[in-house]
N, C-alpha and C positions, 0 to 999 in steps of 0.2 A: 640177752641184747640188752643191755643199758634201760632205770628205769630213768626218767630226766626228771630233774628237779625243776625249779627255776626262784632265786632269790632274790628281790628286791632289797638294797642297802638305802637307809636313808640314814641320813643324817640325824634327825629329830630334834621335839622343840617344846617351849617351857608353855606352849599357846595348843593347849586342847585342843583346838580349830583347825590348825597347821596338822595335829597327828592326826585327827577326826581324816583331813582332806586326802593325806595320804596314804592311808586305810583305804578312802574311794576310790581310788584311783586305782590301788592295787587289783580290787575288788574289780574291777574293769576290767585290766588286764587281760583274763584267762580265754576273752572273748579273740582275743587278737592272734594266741599259741594255738596249738593243736592241743586239742582235746585230751587226751593222755600223759600230757603235763601233769605237775603238781607245783604249784607255787605258794609259797609262803613271802612276810617282809619283815624288817627289821630294821632300830635303829642302832644307830653310835653309841647317841648318851641321852640321855634328859627324856626318856619314852621306851616304854616297853611296846612289845618283845620288843629285847635285843637284837643282834643279826644273829649269835651265838644260839639263841632259843629258836630261830626259824627255822638252822642249819638242823639243829637235833630234830624239828619235825619231819624234816623233811628229810633226813635218814632214818628215821622212825618209821615213814612208812614204807622202806622199801629202795629209796634214790639213789642212786650207786654212779649218778654223774650228776653231777650239782650249776648251775649256769648260773654263776652272780654278776649284776649288772649296777654300778650304782645309782642310786635314786637322785641324779645331782645334774644339772645343766652344762658343768665346765672342772675340767681336772687341774683343779690346784691341791691342795693337802692331802684333806679328804678322799679323794678319788687318786692319788699319785701313792699314797701313804700308809691311811688310818685302814680305809679299807682293807687293800692288799696284804696288809698285816692280822687283821684276824682273821682273812678265809685263805693266808696261806698255813695258819696257824691250825685253826681247825684243818685243814689238809691233814695236815702233817701228823697231830694228834689222834684223826679216826682212818687214817690211809684212805682216803677217800677223793677221790677224783673233784675236783673242783675249780672251774675256767672263771674268766671273768674279764664280765666286755668295758665295754667303752662308754665314756662319761653321751650324754646325750647331743653335744658338742654345736657346732655349726653347721644345720642342716636345712635340706631346701622344706621338708617338713614342719620345721621346728620356727623355722623365719616365715611361715603360711599362720601355721600359730600364734608370733607373732603380730602379724599382719592386722589377724580377725581381731584380737585383742584390743589394738588400734581403732579401725575401722569402727568396730562396738563405740568407743568413746567420742571420737569423730561423727558417729549419723547422731547420737542423742545429746549431745554439742551444741549441734546445728539444728537441732529439733525444740528442745529446751531456750537456747541465748539466740537466734538464731543462725545465718550462712554466716563463715570464715571460710575462703579459702585458705587448700591449700601452702600455697605459696604465701598466708601470711602467719603460718602457723610454724614455729618452733616447736618439733620433738624434744624428747630429756628421756632416754633411755638409762633408767637407772639400776642396776649390775651390784652381787652383794662385791663384791669391794672381798680381793684375796692378797696373800702375799707372794702370789706367783704373777708375773706380767703376761707370762701366755695362758692366764685364766679373763687377767682382765682385757686383754687386748680384742681376746676373743665376742666380750662385751661391745668394744668399738666396732668392730666387722658388724655385729647384727644390729646395730645401729645406722650405721654408714646403708646396710643393703633395704632395712628396711626406709630410712629419707629417699635413698633414690627410687627403687621403687613404689613407693607411695607420690610420693613427689612434693612433701614437706620444705617451706623456706628453708630450715635451716635445721640442724641438729646439733645435741650437745650429751653429753655422758656424762652420770655421776655413778658414784658408789654409795654403798651405805654403809658400810668401815673398812677398816684395815688401808688402806690407801685413797687418793683423791683424785676431781672435789668429791669431797662428802655431798650430801643432799642439801645443805642452804647453800654455801658457797656456790654451791652453781646453779642453784636458782635463782640468785641474787645477784649472779651474774646474766641470767637467760636475760634478766629484768629489763636492762641495758638494753637490749639489741633490737627493740624498734619491734616486735613481733606481734600480732594481737591476740593470739593464743598461744599458751602452750599446752602442750598434752605430755605429760607425766607418767612414764610407763612403768611401770618392776618389772626387770626380766628376771620374773622369779615363777616361781612354781607353785609358790604356795603362800597361804596367810600366815600370821605368825609377827612379833613383836616387832623385826623389822619392817616392814608391812603397812604397820600401824604407824612406825619411827616416821615412813617416807613421807607417807600423807599427809603426818602432823608438819610433817618443814613444808609442805605445800601449802598446807593452809597458812600458815602462819606468814608467807612471802606472799601469801595470796592476802592475807588479811592487807596486808601493808604499802600493796600493789595497786586496788578497789579496781582500776583502770581497765584493768588487762587480764585476759580471763583463763583461770589455771583450771586444767582437767584434769581431772583423777582417769589413767584408763588403768582397768583390769590387770590382774595378773594372771600367768600361764593357764593354773590348774589342769583339771582331766579335758582342756580340749583333742580332740580326736586325734587331730594330728602329733600329737603330743602325747599321745597313746598307742597310736602305729611306732614312733619315733623309739619308744621303750621295746617294744615288739620286736623290731629292725635288732636294736643292741642285742637281742636276748636267741634269736633263729642264726644270726651271723657267726655265733660261734662254735655251729655244728656244720659251716659249711666247709668246702676244702681249703681253705685256707684262711683261717681267721686272725682277724685284725688283734694287731698285738697289741700289750696296754700292759700296764704300769704297776699289774700281780705279778709279772714274770722279766720286770726288768732288768733286765743283764748288768747294767751300769751302776747296780746299789749294793750294798750288804745288808740281807735280813738279820731282823730280830724275830725268832717263831718263841712268843714270850708264852709257852705252857706253864698253865695255872701249876702252883704248888714243885714245880720243877726249875731246873737250871737254863735259861735258856738257850736256845740255838740261835748259834749264830752259822750263818752261810754266806759268803764274803761273794763277792759278783767271777773271780773267779774259777771260785769252783761252780758256779752254775753254769759260766759257760763250754768249762771241762764234760759237763755232765753234758750241755746241750750238741755238743759234738759229738759225745758218744752214742744219745738216743739219738736224735735229729730227731729233737722233741719242737717246739713253740718257735714260730720265726722271729719273734723279739729277744729271741736268744741269740739269734744269727751273730754271725762279722760285722753285716747289713746293717746300721740302726735303719728303724724300721725309721717312713715318714710321718708317722703324727709325732713322734719321741726329738723331733731335730731342735725343738726351744726346750728341752725341758732341764732349768736349772739344777736337777739332780744328778744330770748325766754332760751337761756342756756346760761353759761360761755364757752367761749372759748376765749384761752388763748389768751393774750394781750387784747381784747375787753369787758375786767368786766363791762367796764361803760356802756355800753349798752343795757344790759340787762331791758328789760322793756320800751325801747323806743316808745317816744310817735308815729305812725303811723299815720303822719302829711307830704303831699306835700311841698316841698322847691322850683319848679319852677315856681309858679305863675306869679313873675317876670318876665318872660320872658318871657312867654305864647306868643307865636304866633308872634315871633320876631325875622327879620334875623340878618342881617350881619350885619345891621343900629343902632340894639341893645344898649340902653345905657348900659357905659362900654367896648364894643368890642373894641378892640384896634388893630383887621386886618389887615384893610385898611392901617393904618400911624404907624403901627410899626416898629421899626427899628435897633431892637437885631437883630435880625440874616442875614443872606447876604443871601444865596439863598436857604432856604425852614423853615418853621415853625418849629423851634424848644421846643416851650412851653417854654421857657424862661419868657416871659413874665409874666408868672402865677406867677413864685417867683421872681417880682421883683414891682412889683403892693402891693401896701397896702389889706391886709387880712383880717381886719375889717370889716365889713356892717353891720347896724342898718337899717333898711324899717318896714312900715305899707303900709298898701293897697292903701295909696296915690302917691306910686311909690316916693316916697321922698328922696332917696338914692343912695348911692354912691354903683355902684360897677365895679370896676378897675381891678377884674382881669378876666382871662380871660376862659374861657369856651369854646373853641373848641374842640368838641369832638362828633363823630359820630352817628348813632342812636344807635345804639346797644352797649352802650359804658356801665358806671356807673360812680354815679359821679367824677368826678376830684379836688373838693377841698379836700386838707390836712390840716383843720387849722378851728379851728375853729370858730363859728360867732353865733351870736343872731338873729331872726328877731322879732318881736313885728308884731303877725300873727291874726288881730282881735283881741287884747288884750290879746291877746294867748301866752305866752311865751318860746320858747322851745330854746333849746341848739344843733346844734350838734357835737355831741362826739368826738375826734380831731383824725387821724386816725393813729395809736401808733409810727407810722416805717419811719414817713413824712422827718426827715432825713439822712433816711437812703442811708450811701454812691454810693450807685448804683441807688437808687430812684429819685425821684423829684431832692434832690440836686446837682445830674451829669448833670443838664441841665446846670448848673449854669458855663455861661462861663468867669463871672470875681471877684474872690475869691478876701476879700481885706487881 
């Protein structure tokens, strides 16, 4: 009988508070799982332990089947690309069965957790500031923001479910980075709608620099509009319904028909980047042939799984046509396990912002970088983002990765006036 281990794959953060909150959630999760299952956690970048270290501990403890899940709200580049690469490479190197579960996604339990955080903010505001009807209140939901329209669209769906379910007069959606509208232009727009109160709800798992940034912009817009109530709701954190959703994503992997996931995507070429060895490239055609022979994972079948129909890596999505067939390869190796002192970090000495980090530094630093596994590269732009995010690059960059070149497609709307460009304070 297999000994089962559980691996929670987080993004990592330069914020120690965010890392601490992630670890607390991981420590609470075993209570929702079978008692004989072992559990570890790890991060893609900026924090230790890294994912590989957690997998090592599970294997050393005798686990021969590992159930991994992304510690992320929605499936964007990290869930669809980076984590699968780490897991698949590890499984190939060590000959161990590593399965990969779904992201938290749009789930009734997650909506319930979000509703509870919003309700807490509304009740406190009514107690502290006086009653304001929900019909006179605008809910603003702030998501991480990604270069993946599927993930961004799910933030809007969560927001609509909250608005309609709770009865808010209006709802707007903004994002902390990459896409548009960003937080400040979103809130500036909301001011014009005529509502008495604005509830700003970060749909994030944990604290971190991005949460600080969201609250900072909220305070800035509130100071410019003193007649309007701005209320900052708390993020999800370790709400019991969040923990229950994580547990479901883990346990469903051992069901009769495990849900499809991006780790076994039949529509993309994989690169198994084995340390110190020539990368192994596995084509989509090879994987499909192997699946047909072994009758393995349902995601490898000839019928596209329903969760993947909008995946920009397997089908043309308006504006993202260049990413169809992109290689499934992680790009986080260069900051794996590194924290606030990571090369290229400018958090400590950035002088562009007065009171809180606006992310402007990302727009004023050189965007081109090339690196090898010797880590002789310039990486001067900021990666300030929490564990539940998607990658904040709005530019193209090329990596020399074990002599395997690849290019990340540029986000097609990086220059949108309400997106990253709106963060610039100094326009020539």
